[in-house]
C-alpha positions as CSV (number, residue, x, y, z in Angstrom):
1,M,106.1,78.6,34.9
2,S,103.3,76.2,34.2
3,A,105.5,73.2,35.0
4,L,106.5,74.8,38.2
5,T,102.9,75.4,39.0
6,D,102.0,71.8,38.4
7,R,104.7,70.5,40.6
8,S,103.8,73.1,43.3
9,E,100.2,71.9,43.3
10,E,101.3,68.3,43.7
11,R,103.8,69.1,46.5
12,W,102.0,71.8,48.6
13,D,98.5,70.3,48.7
14,D,98.7,69.8,52.5
15,G,95.6,71.5,53.7
16,F,97.5,74.6,54.8
17,I,98.5,76.1,51.5
18,A,95.9,77.5,49.1
19,R,96.5,77.1,45.4
20,S,96.8,80.4,43.5
21,R,95.5,81.4,40.1
22,P,96.9,84.1,37.7
23,R,96.2,87.6,38.9
24,P,94.4,90.0,36.7
25,T,96.4,92.9,35.5
26,G,96.7,95.7,38.0
27,E,95.7,93.7,41.0
28,G,98.0,94.3,43.9
29,P,99.3,92.0,46.6
30,D,96.6,93.2,49.0
31,G,93.9,91.7,46.8
32,D,92.2,88.4,47.4
33,D,94.3,86.6,44.7
34,G,97.9,86.3,43.7
35,D,100.1,85.1,40.8
36,D,101.4,81.6,40.2
37,A,104.4,82.2,42.5
38,L,102.3,83.6,45.4
39,V,101.0,81.1,48.0
40,R,98.8,81.8,51.0
41,A,98.5,80.2,54.4
42,V,95.0,79.3,55.6
43,S,93.7,82.0,57.9
44,G,94.0,81.1,61.5
45,A,96.4,78.2,61.0
46,G,97.1,76.8,64.3
47,G,93.8,76.6,66.1
48,D,95.3,77.2,69.5
49,G,95.4,80.9,68.7
50,G,99.1,81.0,69.3
51,K,98.8,80.0,72.9
52,V,100.7,76.9,73.8
53,P,102.0,75.6,77.1
54,A,105.1,77.5,78.0
55,P,108.4,75.6,78.8
56,P,110.2,76.1,82.1
57,P,111.4,79.7,82.2
58,S,115.1,80.4,81.7
59,P,117.1,82.5,84.1
60,E,116.8,85.4,81.7
61,A,113.0,85.0,81.6
62,Q,112.9,84.8,85.5
63,A,114.9,87.9,85.7
64,L,112.6,89.6,83.3
65,R,109.5,88.6,85.3
66,T,111.0,90.1,88.4
67,R,111.7,93.3,86.5
68,L,108.2,93.5,85.1
69,D,106.6,92.9,88.5
70,A,108.8,95.7,89.9
71,L,107.8,98.0,87.1
72,R,104.1,97.2,87.6
73,Q,104.4,98.1,91.3
74,L,106.5,101.2,90.4
75,V,103.8,102.5,88.1
76,G,101.1,101.8,90.6
77,L,102.9,103.6,93.4
78,S,103.7,106.6,91.2
79,R,100.6,107.1,89.2
80,T,99.2,109.9,91.5
81,R,102.6,111.5,92.2
82,I,104.5,111.7,88.9
83,L,103.8,114.9,87.0
84,D,105.2,113.5,83.8
85,G,102.4,111.3,82.6
86,T,104.1,110.5,79.3
87,S,106.9,108.5,80.9
88,L,104.4,106.5,83.0
89,A,102.2,105.9,79.9
90,E,105.3,104.5,78.1
91,A,106.0,102.2,81.0
92,G,102.3,101.1,81.1
93,R,102.5,100.4,77.4
94,V,105.6,98.2,77.9
95,L,103.7,96.3,80.6
96,D,100.7,95.8,78.4
97,E,102.7,94.6,75.4
98,A,104.9,92.4,77.6
99,A,101.8,90.7,79.1
100,A,100.3,90.3,75.6
101,R,103.5,88.8,74.1
102,R,104.1,86.5,77.1
103,G,100.6,85.2,76.8
104,L,101.2,84.0,73.2
105,S,103.4,81.2,71.8
106,P,106.9,81.2,73.2
107,Q,107.9,78.7,70.5
108,H,107.7,81.3,67.7
109,T,110.0,84.2,67.0
110,V,108.5,87.1,65.0
111,V,111.1,88.8,62.8
112,A,110.3,91.9,60.8
113,I,112.2,92.9,57.6
114,A,112.3,96.7,57.4
115,G,114.1,99.1,55.1
116,A,113.8,102.1,52.9
117,T,112.5,102.4,49.3
118,G,114.6,100.3,46.9
119,S,116.6,98.6,49.5
120,G,115.5,95.1,48.3
121,K,113.8,93.9,51.5
122,S,110.9,92.2,49.6
123,T,113.5,90.4,47.4
124,L,115.3,89.2,50.6
125,F,111.9,88.2,52.1
126,N,111.2,86.0,49.0
127,A,114.7,84.6,49.0
128,L,114.3,83.5,52.7
129,A,110.9,82.0,52.0
130,G,112.1,80.2,48.9
131,V,109.2,81.4,46.8
132,Q,107.9,84.8,45.6
133,I,105.5,85.9,48.3
134,S,106.0,89.7,48.5
135,E,105.8,91.6,45.2
136,T,109.0,93.1,43.9
137,G,109.5,95.6,41.1
138,L,110.5,99.1,40.1
139,R,107.2,100.6,41.1
140,R,107.4,102.4,44.5
141,P,106.1,101.7,47.0
142,T,105.7,98.0,46.2
143,T,104.6,96.6,49.6
144,A,101.5,98.4,50.8
145,A,100.8,96.4,54.0
146,P,102.7,93.9,56.2
147,I,102.9,90.4,54.8
148,A,103.7,87.4,57.0
149,C,105.3,84.1,56.3
150,S,105.2,81.4,59.1
151,W,107.5,78.4,59.0
152,S,105.3,76.4,61.5
153,D,101.8,76.3,62.9
154,G,100.5,77.9,66.0
155,A,101.3,81.5,65.1
156,A,97.8,82.7,64.5
157,G,97.6,84.6,67.8
158,L,100.9,86.4,67.1
159,L,99.7,87.4,63.7
160,D,96.4,88.6,65.1
161,R,98.3,90.8,67.5
162,L,100.2,92.3,64.5
163,E,96.8,92.9,62.8
164,I,97.8,91.0,59.7
165,P,94.7,89.6,58.0
166,G,94.5,86.0,56.9
167,R,94.8,86.9,53.2
168,L,98.3,88.2,53.9
169,R,99.6,85.2,55.8
170,R,101.8,82.9,53.8
171,R,103.8,79.7,54.1
172,P,107.3,79.1,52.7
173,R,108.3,76.4,50.2
174,E,108.9,73.2,52.1
175,T,112.6,72.4,51.7
176,S,115.4,71.1,53.9
177,E,116.6,74.7,54.3
178,A,113.1,75.8,55.5
179,E,113.3,73.2,58.3
180,A,116.1,75.2,60.0
181,L,113.8,78.2,60.3
182,R,110.9,76.3,61.9
183,G,109.3,78.5,64.5
184,M,110.1,81.8,62.8
185,V,107.4,84.2,61.6
186,L,108.8,86.6,59.0
187,V,107.0,89.9,58.3
188,D,107.7,92.1,55.3
189,L,107.0,95.7,56.1
190,P,106.2,98.6,53.8
191,D,108.9,101.2,53.1
192,L,109.8,103.2,56.2
193,D,110.3,106.3,54.1
194,S,107.2,105.8,52.0
195,A,105.3,109.0,50.9
196,V,102.1,107.3,52.0
197,V,101.4,108.0,55.7
198,A,99.5,104.8,56.2
199,H,102.6,102.8,55.1
200,R,104.8,104.5,57.7
201,E,102.1,103.9,60.4
202,H,102.2,100.2,59.6
203,V,105.9,100.2,60.0
204,D,105.9,102.0,63.4
205,R,103.1,99.8,64.7
206,V,104.6,96.5,63.8
207,L,108.1,97.4,64.8
208,A,106.8,98.0,68.4
209,L,105.4,94.5,68.5
210,V,107.9,92.1,66.8
211,D,110.6,90.2,68.6
212,A,113.5,91.1,66.2
213,V,114.1,93.3,63.2
214,V,116.2,92.8,60.1
215,W,117.2,96.2,58.7
216,V,117.9,96.1,55.0
217,V,120.0,98.9,53.6
218,D,121.6,99.4,50.2
219,P,125.0,100.9,49.2
220,E,123.3,104.2,48.2
221,K,121.1,104.9,51.2
222,Y,122.7,103.0,54.1
223,A,123.5,106.4,55.8
224,D,120.0,107.8,55.3
225,A,119.2,110.2,58.2
226,V,115.6,108.9,58.5
227,L,116.8,105.4,59.1
228,H,119.4,106.3,61.7
229,E,117.7,109.2,63.5
230,R,114.2,107.9,63.6
231,Y,114.7,104.2,64.0
232,L,118.2,102.9,64.7
233,R,119.3,105.5,67.2
234,P,116.1,105.3,69.4
235,L,116.3,101.5,69.2
236,A,120.0,101.3,70.1
237,G,119.2,99.4,73.2
238,H,117.6,96.6,71.1
239,A,120.9,95.6,69.5
240,E,120.6,92.0,70.7
241,V,117.5,91.5,68.5
242,T,118.7,93.6,65.6
243,F,120.2,92.4,62.3
244,V,121.6,95.0,59.9
245,V,122.0,93.7,56.3
246,L,123.8,95.5,53.5
247,N,122.0,94.3,50.4
248,Q,123.0,94.6,46.8
249,V,126.7,94.0,47.5
250,D,126.9,92.5,44.0
251,R,126.9,96.0,42.7
252,L,130.0,96.9,44.6
253,P,133.3,96.2,42.9
254,G,136.4,94.7,44.6
255,E,136.8,95.6,48.3
256,A,134.2,98.3,48.1
257,A,131.7,96.1,50.0
258,D,134.0,95.7,52.9
259,L,134.6,99.5,53.0
260,V,130.9,100.2,53.0
261,L,130.3,97.6,55.7
262,D,133.0,99.2,57.9
263,D,131.4,102.6,57.4
264,L,128.0,101.1,58.3
265,R,129.5,99.7,61.5
266,R,130.9,103.2,62.3
267,L,127.5,104.8,61.8
268,L,125.9,102.1,64.0
269,D,128.5,102.7,66.7
270,E,127.7,106.5,66.5
271,D,124.1,105.6,66.9
272,G,125.0,103.9,70.2
273,M,124.1,100.4,68.9
274,A,126.4,97.7,70.2
275,L,127.8,95.4,67.5
276,G,127.9,91.6,68.1
277,E,131.5,91.1,67.4
278,H,134.1,88.8,69.0
279,G,131.3,86.8,70.8
280,E,129.8,89.9,72.5
281,P,126.0,90.4,72.4
282,G,124.9,93.0,70.0
283,A,123.6,93.7,66.5
284,T,124.6,91.4,63.7
285,V,126.0,93.2,60.6
286,L,126.6,91.4,57.3
287,G,126.5,91.9,53.6
288,L,124.6,89.9,51.0
289,S,122.8,90.0,47.7
290,A,119.2,88.9,47.8
291,L,119.1,88.9,44.0
292,T,122.1,86.6,43.4
293,G,121.8,84.7,46.7
294,E,125.3,85.7,48.0
295,G,125.2,85.7,51.8
296,V,121.5,84.7,52.0
297,G,122.5,81.3,53.3
298,E,124.6,82.8,56.1
299,L,121.7,85.1,57.1
300,R,119.3,82.1,57.0
301,E,121.7,80.1,59.3
302,L,121.9,83.0,61.7
303,L,118.2,83.5,61.8
304,G,117.7,79.8,62.3
305,Q,120.1,79.7,65.2
306,F,118.5,82.9,66.6
307,T,115.0,81.3,66.3
308,Q,116.0,78.0,67.9
309,E,117.3,79.8,71.0
310,K,113.7,81.0,71.6
311,G,114.9,83.9,73.6
312,A,114.2,86.8,71.2
313,A,110.9,87.7,72.8
314,T,112.5,87.9,76.3
315,R,115.4,90.0,75.0
316,R,113.0,92.3,73.1
317,I,110.8,92.9,76.2
318,S,113.9,93.3,78.4
319,A,115.2,96.0,76.0
320,D,111.8,97.7,76.1
321,V,112.0,97.7,79.9
322,D,115.5,99.1,79.8
323,R,114.3,101.9,77.5
324,A,111.4,102.6,79.9
325,A,113.7,102.6,82.9
326,A,116.0,105.1,81.1
327,R,113.1,107.5,80.6
328,L,112.0,107.0,84.2
329,H,115.5,107.7,85.6
330,P,115.0,111.5,86.2
331,L,111.8,110.7,88.0
332,Y,113.4,108.4,90.6
333,V,117.1,109.1,90.8
334,A,118.7,112.4,92.0
335,D,122.5,112.6,91.9
336,G,124.1,113.0,95.2
337,H,121.1,112.2,97.3
338,S,122.2,110.0,100.2
339,G,118.6,109.0,101.3
340,P,115.3,110.8,101.8
341,R,114.7,111.7,105.4
342,I,113.9,114.5,107.7
343,G,117.0,115.3,109.8
344,E,117.0,115.8,113.5
345,A,118.1,119.4,113.0
346,A,115.1,120.1,110.6
347,R,112.7,118.5,113.1
348,A,114.1,120.5,116.0
349,A,113.9,123.8,114.0
350,F,110.3,123.0,112.9
351,E,109.3,122.3,116.5
352,D,111.0,125.5,117.7
353,R,109.1,127.6,115.1
354,L,105.8,126.0,116.2
355,A,106.6,126.7,119.8
356,E,107.3,130.3,118.9
357,A,104.0,130.4,117.1
358,V,102.0,129.3,120.1
359,G,104.0,131.5,122.5
360,A,105.5,128.6,124.5
361,Y,108.4,130.7,125.8
362,A,106.1,133.5,126.9
363,A,103.8,131.0,128.6
364,G,106.8,129.5,130.4
365,L,107.7,133.0,131.7
366,A,104.1,133.6,132.8
367,A,104.1,130.2,134.6
368,E,107.4,131.2,136.3
369,R,106.0,134.5,137.4
370,A,102.9,132.8,138.7
371,W,105.0,130.4,140.8
372,R,107.1,133.3,142.2
373,R,103.9,135.3,142.9
374,N,102.5,132.4,144.9
375,A,105.8,132.1,146.7
376,G,105.6,135.8,147.6
377,K,102.1,135.4,148.8
378,A,103.0,132.5,151.1
379,C,106.3,133.9,152.4
380,G,105.5,137.6,152.3
381,T,104.8,139.7,155.4
382,P,101.2,139.8,156.6
383,W,101.0,143.5,156.0
384,L,102.1,143.1,152.4
385,R,99.7,140.3,151.8
386,L,96.9,142.4,153.3
387,W,97.7,145.2,150.9
388,R,97.7,142.8,147.9
389,W,94.3,141.5,149.0
390,Y,93.0,145.0,149.1
391,E,94.4,145.8,145.7
392,S,92.9,142.6,144.3
393,R,89.5,143.6,145.7
394,R,89.8,147.0,144.2
395,A,91.2,146.0,140.8
396,P,87.9,144.6,139.3
397,R,86.1,147.8,139.8
398,S,88.9,149.8,138.4
399,L,89.2,147.5,135.4
400,S,85.5,147.7,134.7
401,G,85.7,151.5,134.7
402,L,88.7,151.5,132.4
403,A,86.9,149.1,130.0
404,A,83.9,151.3,129.9
405,L,86.1,154.3,129.0
406,A,87.9,152.3,126.4
407,A,84.6,151.3,124.8
408,I,83.5,154.9,124.6
409,G,86.7,156.1,122.9
410,R,87.5,153.0,120.9
411,S,88.4,153.8,117.3
412,P,88.1,151.4,114.3
413,G,91.8,150.9,114.2
414,A,92.1,150.1,117.9
415,V,91.1,146.4,117.4
416,Q,93.8,145.7,114.8
417,A,96.5,144.4,117.1
418,P,94.9,141.0,117.8
419,A,94.3,140.5,114.1
420,E,97.9,141.4,113.3
421,E,99.2,139.0,115.9
422,E,97.0,136.2,114.4
423,V,98.3,136.9,111.0
424,T,101.9,137.0,112.3
425,A,101.4,133.6,114.0
426,R,99.8,132.1,110.8
427,Q,102.7,133.4,108.8
428,R,105.2,131.8,111.2
429,V,103.4,128.5,110.9
430,E,103.4,128.6,107.1
431,Q,107.0,129.6,107.1
432,A,107.9,126.7,109.4
433,V,106.0,124.2,107.2
434,R,107.6,125.6,104.0
435,I,111.1,125.4,105.5
436,V,110.8,121.8,106.7
437,A,109.2,120.7,103.4
438,D,112.0,122.3,101.4
439,E,114.6,120.6,103.7
440,A,112.9,117.3,103.3
441,A,112.8,117.7,99.5
442,V,116.4,118.5,99.1
443,G,118.0,116.2,96.6
444,L,114.8,114.5,95.6
445,P,113.7,114.2,91.9
446,E,111.5,117.1,91.1
447,P,108.2,115.2,90.9
448,W,108.8,113.7,94.3
449,A,110.0,116.9,95.8
450,Q,106.8,118.5,94.6
451,A,104.8,115.7,96.1
452,V,106.5,116.2,99.4
453,R,105.8,120.0,99.4
454,E,102.1,119.3,98.5
455,T,101.8,116.8,101.3
456,A,103.2,119.3,103.8
457,V,100.9,122.1,102.6
458,R,97.8,119.8,102.8
459,G,98.7,118.7,106.3
460,A,99.2,122.4,107.4
461,E,95.8,123.6,106.2
462,R,94.2,123.4,109.7
463,L,97.5,123.5,111.6
464,P,97.2,127.3,112.6
465,E,93.7,126.7,114.0
466,A,94.9,123.6,116.0
467,L,97.8,125.6,117.4
468,D,95.5,128.4,118.3
469,E,93.3,126.0,120.3
470,I,96.4,124.7,122.1
471,A,97.5,128.2,122.9
472,V,94.1,129.1,124.2
473,T,93.5,126.0,126.3
474,L,96.8,124.7,127.4
475,G,98.6,128.0,127.2
476,A,96.1,129.7,129.4
477,A,96.1,126.9,131.9
478,V,99.9,127.0,132.1
479,A,100.1,130.8,132.4
480,V,97.3,131.1,135.0
481,P,97.0,127.7,136.6
482,K,93.7,127.0,138.4
483,A,95.5,124.8,141.0
484,K,98.3,126.3,143.0
485,P,101.8,125.3,142.0
486,P,103.4,122.6,144.2
487,R,105.2,124.1,147.2
488,P,108.8,123.1,148.2
489,K,109.5,121.6,151.6
490,W,111.0,124.7,153.0
491,W,107.9,126.8,152.6
492,P,106.4,125.8,156.0
493,A,109.6,126.9,157.7
494,A,109.6,130.2,155.9
495,V,105.9,130.7,156.9
496,L,106.7,130.0,160.5
497,A,109.7,132.4,160.4
498,Q,107.5,135.1,158.9
499,A,104.9,134.4,161.6
500,A,107.6,134.7,164.2
501,M,108.7,138.1,162.8
502,T,105.1,139.2,162.9
503,L,104.7,138.1,166.5
504,L,107.8,140.0,167.4
505,Q,106.4,143.1,165.9
506,I,103.1,142.6,167.7
507,F,104.7,141.7,171.0
508,G,107.1,144.7,170.8
509,G,104.2,147.0,169.9
510,L,102.0,145.8,172.8
511,W,105.0,146.1,175.2
512,L,105.7,149.6,174.1
513,T,102.0,150.6,174.3
514,G,101.8,149.3,177.8
515,Q,104.8,151.4,178.8
516,I,103.2,154.5,177.2
517,I,99.9,154.1,179.1
518,G,101.8,153.4,182.3
519,V,100.8,149.8,182.8
520,L,104.3,148.4,182.5
521,E,107.6,149.6,183.8
522,P,109.1,152.0,181.3
523,R,112.0,150.3,179.5
524,L,112.1,151.6,175.9
525,M,114.9,149.7,174.5
526,P,113.7,146.1,174.7
527,P,110.3,146.6,172.9
528,V,111.9,148.8,170.3
529,L,114.5,146.2,169.5
530,L,111.8,143.5,169.3
531,M,109.8,145.7,166.9
532,V,112.8,146.5,164.8
533,A,113.8,142.8,164.7
534,G,110.3,142.0,163.5
535,I,110.1,144.8,161.0
536,V,113.5,144.1,159.5
537,G,113.3,140.3,159.8
538,G,110.0,140.0,157.9
539,P,111.4,141.6,154.6
540,L,114.6,139.7,155.1
541,V,112.7,136.4,155.3
542,E,110.7,137.4,152.2
543,W,113.8,138.3,150.3
544,A,115.5,135.1,151.3
545,C,112.4,133.1,150.2
546,S,112.3,135.0,146.8
547,M,115.9,134.1,146.2
548,A,115.3,130.5,147.1
549,A,112.2,130.4,144.9
550,R,114.1,131.4,141.7
551,G,115.3,127.8,141.0
552,P,112.0,126.0,141.5
553,A,110.1,128.8,139.7
554,R,112.4,128.5,136.7
555,R,112.1,124.8,136.6
556,Y,108.3,125.2,136.9
557,G,108.3,127.6,134.0
558,Q,110.5,125.4,131.9
559,D,108.2,122.4,132.6
560,A,105.2,124.5,131.6
561,E,107.0,125.7,128.4
562,R,108.1,122.1,127.6
563,R,104.5,120.9,128.0
564,L,103.3,123.5,125.6
565,R,106.1,122.8,123.2
566,Q,105.4,119.1,123.2
567,A,101.7,119.8,122.5
568,A,102.5,122.0,119.6
569,A,105.2,119.6,118.3
570,G,102.8,116.7,118.6
571,C,100.3,118.6,116.5
572,G,102.9,119.4,113.9
573,R,104.2,115.9,113.8
574,A,100.7,114.4,113.3
575,R,99.7,116.9,110.6
576,V,103.0,117.6,108.8
577,L,106.0,115.6,109.7
578,E,104.4,112.1,109.7
579,P,102.7,112.6,106.3
580,V,105.9,113.9,104.9
581,A,107.8,111.0,106.4
582,A,105.2,108.6,104.8
583,E,105.8,110.3,101.4
584,L,109.5,109.8,101.8
585,L,109.0,106.2,102.8
586,R,106.9,105.7,99.6
587,Y,109.7,107.3,97.6
588,R,112.2,104.8,99.1
589,E,109.9,102.0,98.2
590,V,109.5,103.1,94.6
591,R,113.3,103.8,94.5
592,E,113.9,100.2,95.4
593,Q,111.4,99.0,92.8
594,Y,113.2,101.2,90.2
595,A,116.5,99.7,91.2
596,T,115.1,96.3,90.3
597,V,113.6,97.6,87.1
598,A,116.8,99.3,86.0
599,R,119.0,96.2,86.7
600,L,120.6,94.9,83.6
601,S,119.3,91.8,82.0
602,T,120.8,88.3,82.7
603,T,122.4,88.2,79.2
604,R,124.2,91.5,79.7
605,Q,125.3,90.6,83.2
């Protein structure tokens, strides 16, 4: 051992490797010193902090950048509308970690070696480094904290991100084999099934940040439930950056190693992890013995090729985005939904309910009656018009007396009718808003359906009051117009005909009166016929005018109803339909962004 130490001091004295001295008994690998076979990299090696100029992005990196931008917009548009904050938090974490990793050295690939107790991961770590860096032995757990070994400079920023202190950063033995791994940063993790909680926390934290993982299993525990259910199954989408190594194959006789490897592949397939066989992208599975060196060279060659491709970080982030997109899928995609919109039928039904709430139909009927009443006044007989004038003069006094009597005998329950009508109108409006919101939310994912309903409810808060104001102002003006309705062209002729009938009555009456008093020659028949013609002709003209007035009166009432309906519909559109349509438009925008996020990576395409 001393000869090896002397040669090591002569060969590794390059300013980056610190010489080691014998470790006192009981001092662990986390201490400030190590044994003769333990070497340490100078803390912060690579003064650039891990940030170096990035090469031109590959098509896979460009596709990933597009997906990350879409995910960032997706999270921003959905933050106030998604009820499941956990999924958005996971997407936000992916964005933060992606930004942090892309800001560090793209020339390095961070690979973690993970495994259960006794799997031999530390032995494999030392075999790849060519020198004993991580402590091995029968005592469990042996590795208490992550230890890193960097094959080139410039990885300090990456190691800082992993929170690996300088005293646990190492350099490998400089050999021709080590040159093939230049650019790789290898991290030895504590046992994933360690009884110490802090050790498992180290594993979970580092696994979320590294670019690739080498899972080391042994023939006894390769089917361990903790490994498959807690790690391999959730990370099945990260198959392209996963290596699964069956260690200790030297303990398996004959063809037993091949049988165990086949069973391991079967378990990985059940976990949903794609296997990189026949040139397809996926996890790499192989057997080796870190103790004897069998298969270690093959793994070193695979890791070297994997590192030189410099695409592990992009694939890892892309897999994280895939995982986040899968969790967001129920929030943005509803099966069978052709497209969010408010249909014409739903709009028409909503406007009909609002028109009913403001009494548009009743107002139209009132306007029609007012038009016909004006027609009757214009075309009626003078005697009838005189009688109506008398009744109108007499009505205010009668109504005032009736109002006084009503005030004297009014009971507390006598004023409930207007309140009940107001409550009924409010209920109609709320029902109309609820129905149109439910129809607009049909087929939407539940968070967005809830957002649509809440938007409709917020818009309808003051809608009943606004409709009441329309009913009071426009409705009253329509029902009892201040200006007289427009008269058709035939009204003057009807008025002249009615005047002629009146003149016939007057002339016949005067003629008959003259005969009675002896002024005129008695001829009874002509004046009587004139009077009868006037008396009968007047009502006939009035009846004919009333029949002719039906069409214009109906059109006038329909126009009044349409104006009131349009006013109510405009109020409903501004307060309910347009905000709901804006919410649906926002959903379409985020759906498009989600489609970009959920798109498969360039490698898988």
